[in-house]
C-alpha angles and dihedrals in degrees: 000000000000090000092051091049092048091049091047092052091046091049092051092048092050091049091051092048093054096041097055107105119237115271094249092060091066089072091069092062093065125064112217108246090227094067106115092014131101112273114249113253121235142171121217138166121247127222087262091056098252118140110225131183120211095217090066087080096053114111090019110063142359111247142208116210110205112197110197146144133211092239093056111096094200090049092051091050092049091047091050090055093046091048091059088076112000092166090067090086096050091046088056094047096253123131111220112203116194110202118187110207126217102344133117119252095246092056092050092044092052091050095047092047093048092048096040094239105178098184129099111264118203115209124223095175094170095043089237092156094059093086102041090047093043090230118190110185133325148310094043125173116198113196113208123183125222091270092056096255118141106238100178144350117211139164094226137041107249122209090243095056090130091062089054099052099037 
C-alpha cells in the first residue's frame, strides 16, 4: 500500500513537472495595455553616439521596436535571423529599431562587432522604456503603425509582420 501511494505521488509530480508550460508562453496570456494606444515617445543614444527620437518616424513609416539584450539567447537567435537580411525592412517601408535593454555601451559594441551587426542599435542602458512599454521579458517586438499606434506586442517576429504594422 505504501509503495502504491509513493508511486502515485511520484507519478502526479512527474506529470505536473512535464505539463507546466515554458515561462515564455505565459506572455501570450496577457495583452499589452499599449495595444491600440499611441506609442510612448523616447530619445536614446545609438552605439555611434547619435541621439535619436522615435517620434521622428511617425507619419513616415510603420516601425517595429525590437527590445533585446546580448545575454538573452532568444534575442540573439532573433537578431541572427534579422541580420541575415536587415535591408528587408527598409525595402518594405518599415523602420526596424533595435533597442538594447539594460547594458553598457561597451558590452553591446563588443557583441555587435563580433557578430557583424550592421544595424543601428539604440541603447537604453537604464531600461527606462520597460515601464512605459509594459515590457514583460525579452525578446519583445512592438509593432507600431505609421500613425504611431501600437498594433501588437509579441515575443517573436512573425512572417506576416507587414500585415500587422500596415
